[in-house]
PyMOL commands that place a pseudoatom at each C-alpha (Angstrom):
pseudoatom trace, name=CA, resn=UNK, resi=1, chain=A, elem=C, hetatm=0, pos=[-1.744, -6.374, -18.336]
pseudoatom trace, name=CA, resn=UNK, resi=2, chain=A, elem=C, hetatm=0, pos=[0.875, -9.237, -18.412]
pseudoatom trace, name=CA, resn=UNK, resi=3, chain=A, elem=C, hetatm=0, pos=[2.730, -10.988, -15.640]
pseudoatom trace, name=CA, resn=UNK, resi=4, chain=A, elem=C, hetatm=0, pos=[6.114, -8.990, -16.131]
pseudoatom trace, name=CA, resn=UNK, resi=5, chain=A, elem=C, hetatm=0, pos=[4.175, -5.653, -16.321]
pseudoatom trace, name=CA, resn=UNK, resi=6, chain=A, elem=C, hetatm=0, pos=[2.130, -6.322, -12.797]
pseudoatom trace, name=CA, resn=UNK, resi=7, chain=A, elem=C, hetatm=0, pos=[5.277, -7.438, -11.397]
pseudoatom trace, name=CA, resn=UNK, resi=8, chain=A, elem=C, hetatm=0, pos=[7.031, -4.248, -12.246]
pseudoatom trace, name=CA, resn=UNK, resi=9, chain=A, elem=C, hetatm=0, pos=[4.178, -2.188, -11.156]
pseudoatom trace, name=CA, resn=UNK, resi=10, chain=A, elem=C, hetatm=0, pos=[4.384, -3.736, -7.653]
pseudoatom trace, name=CA, resn=UNK, resi=11, chain=A, elem=C, hetatm=0, pos=[8.322, -3.632, -7.514]
pseudoatom trace, name=CA, resn=UNK, resi=12, chain=A, elem=C, hetatm=0, pos=[7.884, 0.306, -8.236]
pseudoatom trace, name=CA, resn=UNK, resi=13, chain=A, elem=C, hetatm=0, pos=[4.988, 0.671, -5.481]
pseudoatom trace, name=CA, resn=UNK, resi=14, chain=A, elem=C, hetatm=0, pos=[7.424, -1.023, -2.978]
pseudoatom trace, name=CA, resn=UNK, resi=15, chain=A, elem=C, hetatm=0, pos=[10.501, 0.806, -4.237]
pseudoatom trace, name=CA, resn=UNK, resi=16, chain=A, elem=C, hetatm=0, pos=[8.620, 4.152, -3.688]
pseudoatom trace, name=CA, resn=UNK, resi=17, chain=A, elem=C, hetatm=0, pos=[7.190, 3.094, -0.423]
pseudoatom trace, name=CA, resn=UNK, resi=18, chain=A, elem=C, hetatm=0, pos=[10.802, 2.409, 0.923]
pseudoatom trace, name=CA, resn=UNK, resi=19, chain=A, elem=C, hetatm=0, pos=[11.841, 5.817, 0.121]
pseudoatom trace, name=CA, resn=UNK, resi=20, chain=A, elem=C, hetatm=0, pos=[8.677, 7.315, 1.967]
pseudoatom trace, name=CA, resn=UNK, resi=21, chain=A, elem=C, hetatm=0, pos=[9.582, 5.002, 5.041]
pseudoatom trace, name=CA, resn=UNK, resi=22, chain=A, elem=C, hetatm=0, pos=[13.193, 6.629, 4.905]
pseudoatom trace, name=CA, resn=UNK, resi=23, chain=A, elem=C, hetatm=0, pos=[11.349, 9.804, 5.577]
pseudoatom trace, name=CA, resn=UNK, resi=24, chain=A, elem=C, hetatm=0, pos=[8.763, 8.470, 8.172]
pseudoatom trace, name=CA, resn=UNK, resi=25, chain=A, elem=C, hetatm=0, pos=[11.753, 6.825, 10.040]
pseudoatom trace, name=CA, resn=UNK, resi=26, chain=A, elem=C, hetatm=0, pos=[13.000, 10.581, 10.829]
pseudoatom trace, name=CA, resn=UNK, resi=27, chain=A, elem=C, hetatm=0, pos=[9.877, 10.886, 13.197]
pseudoatom trace, name=CA, resn=UNK, resi=28, chain=A, elem=C, hetatm=0, pos=[9.668, 10.191, 16.862]
pseudoatom trace, name=CA, resn=UNK, resi=29, chain=A, elem=C, hetatm=0, pos=[6.884, 7.633, 17.898]
pseudoatom trace, name=CA, resn=UNK, resi=30, chain=A, elem=C, hetatm=0, pos=[4.702, 10.624, 19.291]
pseudoatom trace, name=CA, resn=UNK, resi=31, chain=A, elem=C, hetatm=0, pos=[5.094, 12.271, 15.956]
pseudoatom trace, name=CA, resn=UNK, resi=32, chain=A, elem=C, hetatm=0, pos=[4.148, 8.775, 14.284]
pseudoatom trace, name=CA, resn=UNK, resi=33, chain=A, elem=C, hetatm=0, pos=[0.994, 8.673, 15.967]
pseudoatom trace, name=CA, resn=UNK, resi=34, chain=A, elem=C, hetatm=0, pos=[0.316, 12.511, 16.362]
pseudoatom trace, name=CA, resn=UNK, resi=35, chain=A, elem=C, hetatm=0, pos=[-3.201, 13.660, 14.619]
pseudoatom trace, name=CA, resn=UNK, resi=36, chain=A, elem=C, hetatm=0, pos=[-2.569, 15.767, 11.518]
pseudoatom trace, name=CA, resn=UNK, resi=37, chain=A, elem=C, hetatm=0, pos=[-6.099, 16.691, 11.107]
pseudoatom trace, name=CA, resn=UNK, resi=38, chain=A, elem=C, hetatm=0, pos=[-6.167, 15.282, 7.618]
pseudoatom trace, name=CA, resn=UNK, resi=39, chain=A, elem=C, hetatm=0, pos=[-7.529, 12.326, 6.081]
pseudoatom trace, name=CA, resn=UNK, resi=40, chain=A, elem=C, hetatm=0, pos=[-6.845, 9.255, 8.312]
pseudoatom trace, name=CA, resn=UNK, resi=41, chain=A, elem=C, hetatm=0, pos=[-5.298, 11.405, 10.842]
pseudoatom trace, name=CA, resn=UNK, resi=42, chain=A, elem=C, hetatm=0, pos=[-1.675, 10.366, 11.785]
pseudoatom trace, name=CA, resn=UNK, resi=43, chain=A, elem=C, hetatm=0, pos=[1.015, 9.180, 9.576]
pseudoatom trace, name=CA, resn=UNK, resi=44, chain=A, elem=C, hetatm=0, pos=[0.572, 5.736, 11.588]
pseudoatom trace, name=CA, resn=UNK, resi=45, chain=A, elem=C, hetatm=0, pos=[-3.007, 5.625, 10.523]
pseudoatom trace, name=CA, resn=UNK, resi=46, chain=A, elem=C, hetatm=0, pos=[-2.176, 6.354, 7.048]
pseudoatom trace, name=CA, resn=UNK, resi=47, chain=A, elem=C, hetatm=0, pos=[0.210, 3.518, 6.886]
pseudoatom trace, name=CA, resn=UNK, resi=48, chain=A, elem=C, hetatm=0, pos=[-1.876, 0.975, 8.911]
pseudoatom trace, name=CA, resn=UNK, resi=49, chain=A, elem=C, hetatm=0, pos=[-4.653, 1.800, 6.513]
pseudoatom trace, name=CA, resn=UNK, resi=50, chain=A, elem=C, hetatm=0, pos=[-2.366, 1.123, 3.640]
pseudoatom trace, name=CA, resn=UNK, resi=51, chain=A, elem=C, hetatm=0, pos=[-1.224, -2.105, 4.750]
pseudoatom trace, name=CA, resn=UNK, resi=52, chain=A, elem=C, hetatm=0, pos=[-4.947, -3.199, 5.779]
pseudoatom trace, name=CA, resn=UNK, resi=53, chain=A, elem=C, hetatm=0, pos=[-6.132, -2.450, 2.386]
pseudoatom trace, name=CA, resn=UNK, resi=54, chain=A, elem=C, hetatm=0, pos=[-3.430, -4.265, 0.694]
pseudoatom trace, name=CA, resn=UNK, resi=55, chain=A, elem=C, hetatm=0, pos=[-3.702, -7.190, 2.778]
pseudoatom trace, name=CA, resn=UNK, resi=56, chain=A, elem=C, hetatm=0, pos=[-7.490, -7.295, 2.388]
pseudoatom trace, name=CA, resn=UNK, resi=57, chain=A, elem=C, hetatm=0, pos=[-7.287, -6.708, -1.364]
pseudoatom trace, name=CA, resn=UNK, resi=58, chain=A, elem=C, hetatm=0, pos=[-5.091, -9.589, -1.733]
pseudoatom trace, name=CA, resn=UNK, resi=59, chain=A, elem=C, hetatm=0, pos=[-7.747, -11.665, 0.220]
pseudoatom trace, name=CA, resn=UNK, resi=60, chain=A, elem=C, hetatm=0, pos=[-10.376, -10.591, -2.182]
pseudoatom trace, name=CA, resn=UNK, resi=61, chain=A, elem=C, hetatm=0, pos=[-8.499, -11.559, -5.483]
pseudoatom trace, name=CA, resn=UNK, resi=62, chain=A, elem=C, hetatm=0, pos=[-7.405, -14.784, -4.034]
pseudoatom trace, name=CA, resn=UNK, resi=63, chain=A, elem=C, hetatm=0, pos=[-11.150, -15.551, -3.220]
pseudoatom trace, name=CA, resn=UNK, resi=64, chain=A, elem=C, hetatm=0, pos=[-10.584, -15.651, 0.619]
pseudoatom trace, name=CA, resn=UNK, resi=65, chain=A, elem=C, hetatm=0, pos=[-12.611, -14.424, 3.372]
pseudoatom trace, name=CA, resn=UNK, resi=66, chain=A, elem=C, hetatm=0, pos=[-11.838, -10.657, 3.896]
pseudoatom trace, name=CA, resn=UNK, resi=67, chain=A, elem=C, hetatm=0, pos=[-10.386, -10.177, 7.329]
pseudoatom trace, name=CA, resn=UNK, resi=68, chain=A, elem=C, hetatm=0, pos=[-11.329, -7.331, 9.522]
pseudoatom trace, name=CA, resn=UNK, resi=69, chain=A, elem=C, hetatm=0, pos=[-9.179, -4.035, 9.311]
pseudoatom trace, name=CA, resn=UNK, resi=70, chain=A, elem=C, hetatm=0, pos=[-6.152, -3.720, 11.275]
pseudoatom trace, name=CA, resn=UNK, resi=71, chain=A, elem=C, hetatm=0, pos=[-6.369, -1.552, 14.236]
pseudoatom trace, name=CA, resn=UNK, resi=72, chain=A, elem=C, hetatm=0, pos=[-4.515, 1.709, 14.478]
pseudoatom trace, name=CA, resn=UNK, resi=73, chain=A, elem=C, hetatm=0, pos=[-3.764, 1.359, 18.090]
pseudoatom trace, name=CA, resn=UNK, resi=74, chain=A, elem=C, hetatm=0, pos=[-2.201, -1.999, 17.688]
pseudoatom trace, name=CA, resn=UNK, resi=75, chain=A, elem=C, hetatm=0, pos=[0.913, 0.046, 15.957]
pseudoatom trace, name=CA, resn=UNK, resi=76, chain=A, elem=C, hetatm=0, pos=[2.367, 2.424, 18.484]
pseudoatom trace, name=CA, resn=UNK, resi=77, chain=A, elem=C, hetatm=0, pos=[5.735, 2.981, 17.016]
pseudoatom trace, name=CA, resn=UNK, resi=78, chain=A, elem=C, hetatm=0, pos=[7.579, 3.309, 13.762]
pseudoatom trace, name=CA, resn=UNK, resi=79, chain=A, elem=C, hetatm=0, pos=[9.779, 0.320, 13.981]
pseudoatom trace, name=CA, resn=UNK, resi=80, chain=A, elem=C, hetatm=0, pos=[7.008, -2.157, 15.084]
pseudoatom trace, name=CA, resn=UNK, resi=81, chain=A, elem=C, hetatm=0, pos=[4.860, -0.932, 12.166]
pseudoatom trace, name=CA, resn=UNK, resi=82, chain=A, elem=C, hetatm=0, pos=[7.485, -1.217, 9.662]
pseudoatom trace, name=CA, resn=UNK, resi=83, chain=A, elem=C, hetatm=0, pos=[7.943, -4.785, 10.730]
pseudoatom trace, name=CA, resn=UNK, resi=84, chain=A, elem=C, hetatm=0, pos=[4.519, -5.432, 9.957]
pseudoatom trace, name=CA, resn=UNK, resi=85, chain=A, elem=C, hetatm=0, pos=[4.669, -3.595, 6.845]
pseudoatom trace, name=CA, resn=UNK, resi=86, chain=A, elem=C, hetatm=0, pos=[7.670, -5.516, 5.777]
pseudoatom trace, name=CA, resn=UNK, resi=87, chain=A, elem=C, hetatm=0, pos=[5.625, -8.804, 6.440]
pseudoatom trace, name=CA, resn=UNK, resi=88, chain=A, elem=C, hetatm=0, pos=[2.774, -7.500, 4.269]
pseudoatom trace, name=CA, resn=UNK, resi=89, chain=A, elem=C, hetatm=0, pos=[5.018, -6.691, 1.340]
pseudoatom trace, name=CA, resn=UNK, resi=90, chain=A, elem=C, hetatm=0, pos=[6.888, -10.306, 1.284]
pseudoatom trace, name=CA, resn=UNK, resi=91, chain=A, elem=C, hetatm=0, pos=[3.002, -11.771, 1.230]
pseudoatom trace, name=CA, resn=UNK, resi=92, chain=A, elem=C, hetatm=0, pos=[1.928, -9.350, -1.426]
pseudoatom trace, name=CA, resn=UNK, resi=93, chain=A, elem=C, hetatm=0, pos=[5.018, -9.700, -3.782]
pseudoatom trace, name=CA, resn=UNK, resi=94, chain=A, elem=C, hetatm=0, pos=[4.915, -13.574, -3.317]
pseudoatom trace, name=CA, resn=UNK, resi=95, chain=A, elem=C, hetatm=0, pos=[1.258, -13.528, -4.467]
pseudoatom trace, name=CA, resn=UNK, resi=96, chain=A, elem=C, hetatm=0, pos=[2.184, -11.145, -7.538]
pseudoatom trace, name=CA, resn=UNK, resi=97, chain=A, elem=C, hetatm=0, pos=[4.947, -13.259, -8.349]
pseudoatom trace, name=CA, resn=UNK, resi=98, chain=A, elem=C, hetatm=0, pos=[3.156, -16.223, -8.586]
pseudoatom trace, name=CA, resn=UNK, resi=99, chain=A, elem=C, hetatm=0, pos=[0.690, -15.015, -11.032]
pseudoatom trace, name=CA, resn=UNK, resi=100, chain=A, elem=C, hetatm=0, pos=[0.455, -16.247, -14.861]
pseudoatom trace, name=CA, resn=UNK, resi=101, chain=A, elem=C, hetatm=0, pos=[-1.325, -14.522, -17.561]
pseudoatom trace, name=CA, resn=UNK, resi=102, chain=A, elem=C, hetatm=0, pos=[-4.612, -16.958, -17.026]
pseudoatom trace, name=CA, resn=UNK, resi=103, chain=A, elem=C, hetatm=0, pos=[-4.679, -15.970, -13.542]
pseudoatom trace, name=CA, resn=UNK, resi=104, chain=A, elem=C, hetatm=0, pos=[-4.205, -12.146, -13.960]
pseudoatom trace, name=CA, resn=UNK, resi=105, chain=A, elem=C, hetatm=0, pos=[-7.199, -12.431, -16.751]
pseudoatom trace, name=CA, resn=UNK, resi=106, chain=A, elem=C, hetatm=0, pos=[-9.505, -14.322, -14.642]
pseudoatom trace, name=CA, resn=UNK, resi=107, chain=A, elem=C, hetatm=0, pos=[-12.608, -12.681, -13.294]
pseudoatom trace, name=CA, resn=UNK, resi=108, chain=A, elem=C, hetatm=0, pos=[-12.850, -11.964, -9.812]
pseudoatom trace, name=CA, resn=UNK, resi=109, chain=A, elem=C, hetatm=0, pos=[-16.424, -11.710, -8.452]
pseudoatom trace, name=CA, resn=UNK, resi=110, chain=A, elem=C, hetatm=0, pos=[-16.327, -9.796, -4.813]
pseudoatom trace, name=CA, resn=UNK, resi=111, chain=A, elem=C, hetatm=0, pos=[-17.716, -7.062, -2.648]
pseudoatom trace, name=CA, resn=UNK, resi=112, chain=A, elem=C, hetatm=0, pos=[-17.043, -4.226, -0.427]
pseudoatom trace, name=CA, resn=UNK, resi=113, chain=A, elem=C, hetatm=0, pos=[-19.841, -4.651, 2.206]
pseudoatom trace, name=CA, resn=UNK, resi=114, chain=A, elem=C, hetatm=0, pos=[-19.467, -1.282, 3.987]
pseudoatom trace, name=CA, resn=UNK, resi=115, chain=A, elem=C, hetatm=0, pos=[-20.322, 0.261, 0.580]
pseudoatom trace, name=CA, resn=UNK, resi=116, chain=A, elem=C, hetatm=0, pos=[-22.834, -2.271, -0.651]
pseudoatom trace, name=CA, resn=UNK, resi=117, chain=A, elem=C, hetatm=0, pos=[-20.594, -2.595, -3.808]
pseudoatom trace, name=CA, resn=UNK, resi=118, chain=A, elem=C, hetatm=0, pos=[-20.808, -5.858, -5.686]
pseudoatom trace, name=CA, resn=UNK, resi=119, chain=A, elem=C, hetatm=0, pos=[-18.388, -6.159, -8.597]
pseudoatom trace, name=CA, resn=UNK, resi=120, chain=A, elem=C, hetatm=0, pos=[-16.763, -8.714, -11.176]
pseudoatom trace, name=CA, resn=UNK, resi=121, chain=A, elem=C, hetatm=0, pos=[-13.386, -7.489, -12.556]
pseudoatom trace, name=CA, resn=UNK, resi=122, chain=A, elem=C, hetatm=0, pos=[-10.469, -9.014, -14.046]
pseudoatom trace, name=CA, resn=UNK, resi=123, chain=A, elem=C, hetatm=0, pos=[-7.663, -9.794, -11.206]
pseudoatom trace, name=CA, resn=UNK, resi=124, chain=A, elem=C, hetatm=0, pos=[-5.281, -7.365, -12.930]
pseudoatom trace, name=CA, resn=UNK, resi=125, chain=A, elem=C, hetatm=0, pos=[-7.816, -4.742, -12.886]
pseudoatom trace, name=CA, resn=UNK, resi=126, chain=A, elem=C, hetatm=0, pos=[-8.131, -5.022, -9.186]
pseudoatom trace, name=CA, resn=UNK, resi=127, chain=A, elem=C, hetatm=0, pos=[-4.319, -5.253, -8.640]
pseudoatom trace, name=CA, resn=UNK, resi=128, chain=A, elem=C, hetatm=0, pos=[-3.964, -1.902, -10.584]
pseudoatom trace, name=CA, resn=UNK, resi=129, chain=A, elem=C, hetatm=0, pos=[-6.457, -0.376, -8.491]
pseudoatom trace, name=CA, resn=UNK, resi=130, chain=A, elem=C, hetatm=0, pos=[-4.497, -1.641, -5.310]
pseudoatom trace, name=CA, resn=UNK, resi=131, chain=A, elem=C, hetatm=0, pos=[-1.080, -0.269, -6.718]
pseudoatom trace, name=CA, resn=UNK, resi=132, chain=A, elem=C, hetatm=0, pos=[-2.981, 3.080, -7.463]
pseudoatom trace, name=CA, resn=UNK, resi=133, chain=A, elem=C, hetatm=0, pos=[-4.373, 3.435, -4.003]
pseudoatom trace, name=CA, resn=UNK, resi=134, chain=A, elem=C, hetatm=0, pos=[-0.689, 3.129, -2.467]
pseudoatom trace, name=CA, resn=UNK, resi=135, chain=A, elem=C, hetatm=0, pos=[0.420, 5.979, -4.788]
pseudoatom trace, name=CA, resn=UNK, resi=136, chain=A, elem=C, hetatm=0, pos=[-2.350, 7.949, -3.512]
pseudoatom trace, name=CA, resn=UNK, resi=137, chain=A, elem=C, hetatm=0, pos=[-1.581, 7.461, 0.021]
pseudoatom trace, name=CA, resn=UNK, resi=138, chain=A, elem=C, hetatm=0, pos=[2.089, 7.715, -0.292]
pseudoatom trace, name=CA, resn=UNK, resi=139, chain=A, elem=C, hetatm=0, pos=[1.430, 11.185, -1.902]
pseudoatom trace, name=CA, resn=UNK, resi=140, chain=A, elem=C, hetatm=0, pos=[-0.626, 12.234, 1.073]
pseudoatom trace, name=CA, resn=UNK, resi=141, chain=A, elem=C, hetatm=0, pos=[2.031, 10.880, 3.830]
pseudoatom trace, name=CA, resn=UNK, resi=142, chain=A, elem=C, hetatm=0, pos=[4.833, 12.933, 1.896]
pseudoatom trace, name=CA, resn=UNK, resi=143, chain=A, elem=C, hetatm=0, pos=[2.770, 16.126, 2.026]
pseudoatom trace, name=CA, resn=UNK, resi=144, chain=A, elem=C, hetatm=0, pos=[2.095, 15.658, 5.650]
pseudoatom trace, name=CA, resn=UNK, resi=145, chain=A, elem=C, hetatm=0, pos=[5.541, 14.634, 6.439]
pseudoatom trace, name=CA, resn=UNK, resi=146, chain=A, elem=C, hetatm=0, pos=[6.725, 17.865, 4.782]
pseudoatom trace, name=CA, resn=UNK, resi=147, chain=A, elem=C, hetatm=0, pos=[4.064, 20.406, 5.573]
pseudoatom trace, name=CA, resn=UNK, resi=148, chain=A, elem=C, hetatm=0, pos=[3.144, 19.312, 9.277]
pseudoatom trace, name=CA, resn=UNK, resi=149, chain=A, elem=C, hetatm=0, pos=[6.597, 18.145, 10.475]
pseudoatom trace, name=CA, resn=UNK, resi=150, chain=A, elem=C, hetatm=0, pos=[9.032, 19.916, 8.142]
pseudoatom trace, name=CA, resn=UNK, resi=151, chain=A, elem=C, hetatm=0, pos=[10.656, 16.772, 6.892]
pseudoatom trace, name=CA, resn=UNK, resi=152, chain=A, elem=C, hetatm=0, pos=[12.357, 16.986, 3.437]
pseudoatom trace, name=CA, resn=UNK, resi=153, chain=A, elem=C, hetatm=0, pos=[10.832, 14.566, 1.284]
pseudoatom trace, name=CA, resn=UNK, resi=154, chain=A, elem=C, hetatm=0, pos=[11.505, 12.498, -1.924]
pseudoatom trace, name=CA, resn=UNK, resi=155, chain=A, elem=C, hetatm=0, pos=[10.401, 11.839, -5.515]
pseudoatom trace, name=CA, resn=UNK, resi=156, chain=A, elem=C, hetatm=0, pos=[8.253, 8.881, -6.034]
pseudoatom trace, name=CA, resn=UNK, resi=157, chain=A, elem=C, hetatm=0, pos=[7.575, 9.135, -9.543]
pseudoatom trace, name=CA, resn=UNK, resi=158, chain=A, elem=C, hetatm=0, pos=[7.553, 5.949, -11.647]
pseudoatom trace, name=CA, resn=UNK, resi=159, chain=A, elem=C, hetatm=0, pos=[9.986, 7.429, -14.019]
pseudoatom trace, name=CA, resn=UNK, resi=160, chain=A, elem=C, hetatm=0, pos=[12.812, 7.627, -11.452]
pseudoatom trace, name=CA, resn=UNK, resi=161, chain=A, elem=C, hetatm=0, pos=[12.485, 4.032, -10.491]
pseudoatom trace, name=CA, resn=UNK, resi=162, chain=A, elem=C, hetatm=0, pos=[12.640, 3.191, -14.282]
pseudoatom trace, name=CA, resn=UNK, resi=163, chain=A, elem=C, hetatm=0, pos=[15.719, 5.136, -14.809]
pseudoatom trace, name=CA, resn=UNK, resi=164, chain=A, elem=C, hetatm=0, pos=[17.230, 3.613, -11.670]
pseudoatom trace, name=CA, resn=UNK, resi=165, chain=A, elem=C, hetatm=0, pos=[16.593, 0.001, -12.839]
pseudoatom trace, name=CA, resn=UNK, resi=166, chain=A, elem=C, hetatm=0, pos=[17.768, 0.645, -16.256]
for i in range(1, 166): cmd.bond("trace and resi %d" % i, "trace and resi %d" % (i + 1))
show_as sticks, trace
zoom trace
């Protein structure tokens, strides 16, 4: 994985997330925090989980102390949650755009204490995992928005991003 490829992957990921946010913003704040009975529960919880995961993974790949998960109840509305999302996005993209090939290939030693996992992987492999994780949760959110709230959703396939960018 080279720097241009990882940048393109993260640009795609945030492009797709913007489309998902357009759908989310159609919810009322009450719907945003409503338990859907699936996975993380509410749309809010899914989004907060995604922000928390991206933030924590960036800390891991930078060799920093991993902070606690963000708390769902700290985010009560779409607009305030979106503001935090935008801040995390800037932080992540600033980091991604700062990486060179040597840094991407560097071995990162880390752990996930809650799962008793210790691992040593190339930085780009961990970053690929984070982008894949976001895709999984965007798909969950889109399904919930459509099936639970009747909101018409969007395509998030990378192909559409690539065509739009060409």
